[in-house]
C-alpha positions, 0 to 999 in steps of 0.5 A: 378370972377378971383383969383391967387393962388401961392405957393412956398415949399423949401426942403431940404432932404439927402436922398431919401425920397418918397413926397407927395404935396397937392398944387395944385387946387382942379378941383371943380364944380363952378371954372375953371383952367383957367392957371397953371404953376408947377416947381420942381428945382434940375431937380426932378421929381413929377407925378401928382396923384388924391386921391380916396376918395377926389378927391384930386389932388396930386404931387408924387415922390422921392425928394433928397437933396434942392428942391424947388417947385414953383405952380400957378395957375389962377381961375375962380369962377362962379358967387354965391348967397349971403349968 
């Protein structure tokens, strides 16, 4: 089975702010990311890191002004046993 994920976040930062966004699909057993796109407006740059405890994929950077973060992914899920 495949699922599609989309997220669009809009912010207005009057001054530079160190930001952490947790919107990326996780790397997890039983699923694989087939496609993934990320766009950030206003020329802002975000670096991908991972949380050392949970493994969550995070985006980090300093943002200012009006910023929109758009993310989309297609994820293939492995067959699972019925509950």
